[in-house]
C-alpha positions in Angstrom: -17.9 0.1 -24.5 -16.4 1.5 -21.3 -17.6 4.8 -20.3 -14.4 5.5 -18.2 -10.7 4.4 -18.0 -9.2 3.8 -14.5 -6.8 6.4 -13.2 -4.4 6.0 -10.3 -5.6 4.5 -7.0 -5.4 7.1 -4.4 -4.6 6.6 -0.7 -5.4 9.3 1.7 -2.5 9.8 4.2 -1.1 12.3 6.7 2.4 12.5 4.5 2.0 12.0 1.0 5.6 12.0 -0.1 6.7 9.8 2.9 4.0 7.0 1.9 4.9 7.4 -1.6 8.6 6.9 -0.9 7.5 3.6 1.0 5.7 2.2 -2.0 8.3 3.2 -4.3 10.5 1.1 -2.2 8.2 -1.9 -2.4 7.2 -1.6 -6.0 9.9 0.3 -7.8 8.8 3.6 -9.7 9.2 7.2 -9.6 7.8 9.6 -7.0 6.5 13.0 -8.4 5.3 16.0 -6.5 5.3 17.5 -3.4 2.6 18.9 -0.8 -1.0 17.9 -0.8 -0.7 15.4 -3.8 2.2 13.2 -4.9 2.1 10.4 -7.4 4.1 7.3 -7.8 4.6 6.4 -11.5 5.1 2.3 -11.5 7.2 0.4 -14.2 4.5 -0.7 -16.9 2.8 2.7 -16.6 0.2 2.0 -13.4 0.2 4.8 -11.1 -0.6 5.0 -7.4 -1.5 8.6 -6.2 -1.1 10.0 -2.1 -3.4 12.8 -1.1 -2.9 14.7 2.1 -5.8 14.1 4.6 -5.8 16.4 7.7 -7.3 14.3 10.6 -6.6 11.3 8.8 -7.6 8.0 10.8 -6.1 4.6 9.5 -8.4 1.7 8.8 -8.7 -1.0 11.4 -8.0 -4.7 10.2 -9.6 -6.9 10.9 -12.8 -5.3 12.3 -16.4 -6.0 11.4 -17.5 -2.5 13.0 -15.1 -0.5 11.0 -14.3 -0.9 7.3 -10.9 -1.4 6.0 -11.9 0.8 3.1 -9.7 -0.9 0.6 -6.3 -3.0 0.4 -3.5 -3.6 -2.1 -2.6 -7.2 -3.1 0.9 -7.0 -3.8 2.4 -10.3 -5.7 5.7 -11.2 -4.7 8.4 -14.2 -5.8 9.3 -14.9 -2.2 6.8 -14.2 0.8 9.7 -14.3 3.4 12.1 -12.2 1.6 9.3 -9.6 0.8 8.3 -9.7 4.5 11.7 -8.8 5.6 11.9 -6.0 3.0 8.5 -4.4 3.9 9.3 -4.8 7.6 12.6 -3.1 7.0 10.8 0.0 5.3 8.3 0.5 8.1 5.3 -1.9 7.7 4.1 -3.8 10.6 2.3 -7.2 10.6 -1.4 -7.4 11.1 -2.1 -11.2 10.2 1.1 -13.2 9.4 1.1 -16.1 11.8 -0.4 -18.6 9.4 2.7 -19.5 7.1 0.8 -22.2 5.2 -1.3 -19.3 3.5 -0.4 -17.8 0.4 -0.6 -14.4 1.6 0.3 -12.4 4.4 -1.4 -9.1 5.6 0.6 -5.8 6.8 -0.2 -2.1 7.6 1.7 0.5 5.6 3.4 3.3 7.6 0.1 5.4 7.5 -1.7 2.5 8.5 -3.4 1.1 5.1 -3.5 -2.6 5.0 -1.8 -4.6 2.1 -1.2 -8.2 1.4 1.8 -9.9 0.0 0.7 -12.7 -2.0 2.7 -15.5 -3.5 2.9 -15.5 -7.2 
């Protein structure tokens, strides 16, 4: 028997509302809240949360001497179309040169790494 149920994944960031808006454009859903804590309620009941972190320093990827802390794998139908969309929303490429792989790595506007994965 489980001792707990997984709640939302929480991302530290300098501007919770802005980063929640980025992920709402990528994943859909509804942004709720203002200020220090903002929730993104996703279709299907999942949630992401965004917490203000003064002095936030984004993770480095890849860097053996600095942990990436975590990353999100986002499954997409069309890697090229999804790439175009996330770049228009403010993501930046981290590892996208090898087009033969089934994934590409980006940073969100706050610097968190995420992968677009062929589904």
